[in-house]
C-alpha positions in Angstrom: 18.5 27.1 7.7 18.8 24.9 4.6 22.4 23.6 4.6 24.0 20.4 3.5 26.7 18.3 4.8 28.5 15.1 4.0 26.3 12.1 4.3 28.2 10.9 7.5 28.2 14.4 9.1 24.4 14.3 8.5 24.0 11.0 9.9 26.1 12.3 13.1 23.6 15.2 13.2 20.6 12.8 13.0 22.0 10.7 15.8 22.5 13.8 18.0 18.8 15.0 17.2 17.5 11.9 18.2 19.5 11.7 21.3 18.2 14.8 22.5 14.6 13.9 21.5 15.3 10.6 23.6 16.3 12.6 26.6 13.4 15.1 26.5 10.9 12.2 26.2 12.7 10.1 29.1 12.6 13.1 31.3 8.8 13.8 30.6 8.1 10.0 31.2 9.9 10.3 34.6 8.1 13.3 35.5 4.7 12.0 34.5 4.9 8.6 36.3 5.9 10.5 39.3 3.0 12.3 39.1 1.2 8.9 39.1 0.0 8.9 35.5 -0.2 5.3 34.1 3.2 4.2 32.6 1.6 3.4 28.9 0.0 6.9 28.9 3.4 8.4 30.1 5.1 6.8 27.2 2.6 8.0 24.8 3.3 11.7 25.9 6.9 11.2 25.8 6.8 9.6 22.5 4.6 12.7 21.3 7.3 15.1 22.8 10.1 13.3 21.2 8.3 13.5 18.0 7.8 17.4 18.5 11.5 17.7 19.2 12.5 15.8 15.9 9.8 18.0 14.0 11.3 21.2 15.3 14.8 20.2 13.9 13.0 19.4 10.8 11.7 22.8 10.5 15.3 24.1 11.5 16.8 22.5 8.8 13.9 22.9 6.4 13.7 19.1 5.8 10.9 16.7 6.8 12.9 13.8 6.3 14.6 14.4 9.8 11.7 12.3 11.0 12.2 9.2 8.7 14.3 7.3 11.1 11.8 7.8 13.8 9.6 5.1 12.7 12.5 2.2 12.9 14.2 3.5 16.1 11.3 3.9 18.6 9.6 0.6 18.5 12.7 -1.5 19.4 14.3 1.0 21.9 10.8 1.5 23.4 10.4 -2.4 24.1 13.9 -2.6 25.4 13.4 0.3 27.9 10.2 -1.2 28.6 11.9 -4.3 29.7 14.1 -2.4 32.0 11.7 -0.4 33.4 9.1 -3.2 34.2 12.0 -5.5 35.0 10.1 -8.4 32.8 12.3 -10.8 30.8 9.7 -13.4 30.1 10.4 -15.5 27.1 7.4 -13.9 25.1 9.2 -10.5 26.0 12.8 -11.8 24.6 10.9 -13.0 21.4 9.3 -9.8 21.1 12.9 -8.0 21.7 14.5 -10.3 19.0 11.8 -9.7 16.5 11.7 -5.9 17.0 15.2 -5.3 17.0 15.8 -7.5 13.9 13.2 -5.5 12.1 14.5 -2.2 13.4 18.0 -3.1 12.3 16.9 -4.0 8.9 14.7 -0.8 8.3 17.3 1.5 10.0 20.0 0.0 7.6 17.9 0.7 4.7 17.5 4.4 5.8 21.1 4.5 6.2 22.0 3.2 2.8 19.6 5.4 1.0 20.0 8.6 3.0 21.8 11.2 1.0 22.4 13.9 3.6 20.6 16.3 5.6 20.0 18.8 2.7 18.1 16.0 0.6 14.2 15.7 1.4 12.0 13.0 0.3 10.1 13.6 -2.7 6.9 13.0 -0.9 7.5 15.6 1.5 8.7 18.2 -1.2 5.4 17.4 -3.1 3.5 18.6 0.0 5.5 21.4 0.5 5.3 22.6 -3.2 1.5 21.9 -3.4 0.4 23.3 -0.4 2.8 26.2 0.8 0.0 27.9 3.1 -1.0 25.0 5.2 2.3 23.0 4.8 3.6 23.3 8.4 0.3 22.0 9.7 0.6 18.9 7.3 4.1 18.4 8.3 3.4 18.3 12.2 -0.1 16.6 12.1 0.1 14.7 9.0 3.9 13.6 8.3 5.2 13.3 11.8 2.6 13.2 14.6 0.1 10.8 12.6 2.7 8.1 11.8 4.0 8.3 15.3 0.3 7.5 16.8 -0.1 4.9 14.3 2.9 3.4 15.4 2.3 3.6 18.9 -1.1 2.1 18.5 0.5 -0.9 16.7 3.5 -1.4 19.6 0.7 -1.4 22.2 0.0 -5.3 21.7 3.7 -5.6 22.5 3.7 -3.5 25.4 0.8 -5.3 26.8 3.0 -8.5 26.5 5.0 -7.2 29.5 1.8 -7.7 31.6 1.1 -11.2 30.4 1.9 -14.0 33.0 1.1 -17.0 30.5 4.1 -18.9 29.1 4.8 -18.8 25.3 2.8 -21.2 23.1 3.2 -22.5 19.6 1.2 -19.4 18.4 3.8 -17.1 20.3 6.7 -18.6 18.3 4.5 -18.3 15.4 4.1 -14.5 15.5 7.7 -14.2 16.0 8.5 -16.3 13.0 6.1 -14.0 11.1 8.0 -10.9 12.1 11.4 -12.4 11.3 10.3 -13.6 8.0 8.6 -10.3 7.3 11.8 -8.2 7.9 13.7 -10.8 5.8 11.4 -10.2 3.0 12.1 -6.6 3.4 15.9 -7.2 3.4 15.7 -9.4 0.3 13.4 -6.8 -1.6 15.7 -3.7 -0.6 18.8 -5.4 -1.9 16.9 -6.6 -5.2 15.6 -3.1 -5.9 19.0 -1.3 -5.1 21.1 -3.7 -7.2 18.3 -3.7 -10.3 18.2 0.3 -10.0 22.1 0.4 -10.2 22.1 -1.9 -13.2 19.0 -0.5 -15.1 18.3 3.0 -13.9 14.8 4.2 -14.9 13.5 0.9 -15.2 10.7 -1.2 -13.5 12.3 -3.4 -11.1 10.6 -7.0 -12.0 12.9 -9.5 -10.7 13.0 -11.5 -7.5 10.2 -10.5 -5.1 9.6 -7.7 -7.2 8.1 -10.1 -9.9 5.6 -11.5 -7.6 4.4 -8.2 -6.0 4.6 -4.5 -6.7 5.4 -3.7 -3.1 7.0 -6.6 -1.1 8.6 -4.2 1.3 5.3 -2.6 2.2 3.8 -6.4 2.4 6.7 -7.3 4.7 5.9 -4.1 6.8 2.3 -4.6 6.9 2.9 -8.5 7.9 5.6 -7.6 10.8 2.9 -5.5 12.7 0.5 -8.5 12.2 3.0 -10.7 13.9 3.6 -8.4 16.7 -0.5 -8.8 17.4 -0.3 -12.5 16.7 2.3 -12.8 19.7 0.0 -10.8 22.0 -3.2 -12.4 20.9 -1.7 -16.0 21.5 -1.7 -15.3 25.1 -4.5 -12.6 25.4 -7.0 -13.5 22.9 -8.7 -11.2 20.2 -9.5 -7.8 21.7 -9.2 -4.3 20.8 -5.5 -4.2 20.6 -5.9 -5.5 16.8 -6.6 -2.1 16.0 -3.0 -1.2 15.6 -2.3 -3.8 12.9 -5.5 -2.4 11.2 -4.5 1.0 11.4 -1.1 0.2 9.9 -2.6 -1.9 7.0 -4.8 1.1 6.4 -1.8 3.6 6.3 0.0 1.5 3.7 -3.0 0.6 1.5 -4.6 3.8 1.7 -1.8 6.4 1.7 1.9 4.7 1.2 1.1 2.6 -1.8 -1.2 5.1 -3.6 1.5 7.8 -3.4 4.1 5.4 -4.8 1.9 4.0 -7.4 1.1 7.5 -8.8 4.7 8.5 -8.8 5.8 5.3 -10.7 3.0 5.8 -13.2 4.4 9.2 -13.9 8.0 8.4 -14.1 8.3 5.0 -15.6 6.4 4.3 -19.0 6.6 0.6 -18.3 4.9 0.6 -14.8 1.4 0.7 -16.3 1.9 -2.8 -17.9 3.9 -4.1 -14.9 1.1 -3.1 -12.8 -1.5 -5.1 -14.9 0.8 -8.3 -14.8 1.8 -8.1 -11.0 -0.4 -8.1 -7.9 0.1 -5.0 -5.5 1.2 -7.2 -2.7 2.8 -10.8 -2.7 
């Protein structure tokens, strides 16, 4: 059902889709916990179901980009609902909520600014659709929807475990929160510089501001944010397996997101090769 609507009608449609996905996830979580499943395991299953609902609407509208806001919406909402579910409002949890909601606001705001409507699909998804038509639906479900969901869930696990920590916040806890806030602010500044530059110099390589010091300051901020979440956790619990989420997030950007963007920029902008030689990949 390939349809197009005005931008704000499309936004309203996305909100409705996410509300349906959220209700489905909550009902599953409620049922699973009533069956004595561990709450974090039930939350993972609810996350998977919500992703499948969003994926289903993406199929309906023939647009994988229906999934795009999920990345920035799920973590802050999950943390807030977890606070109500556990009735834990400790200082480390408050710091986590402040950091995650600021980050989520920034990323969702950027999505809303760049979102062109339900009829427009991100170039990355269109590339997979065109190049792999026979297996695209499998790539769509498992690679473009479910894999990011699972990586993000691994990255929020340290935050969820903060709710079980009874130790008071210390200097490293505050430092982790500051890392998160600074990271989201770097992304906010990078977004504005990029949008302003592209409006004034269409087709040119953005090499001003933060983009002068790194080719992907927005991705740098995203990677650093998840390390900030882990620092908050580690400040009270030490070094353990929950570092895996931040490592997976870093690998996702360095191994997939950045190479895809680099290849596109090299193909579309003749000046990018020189910019690439002169500028680091991250700040």
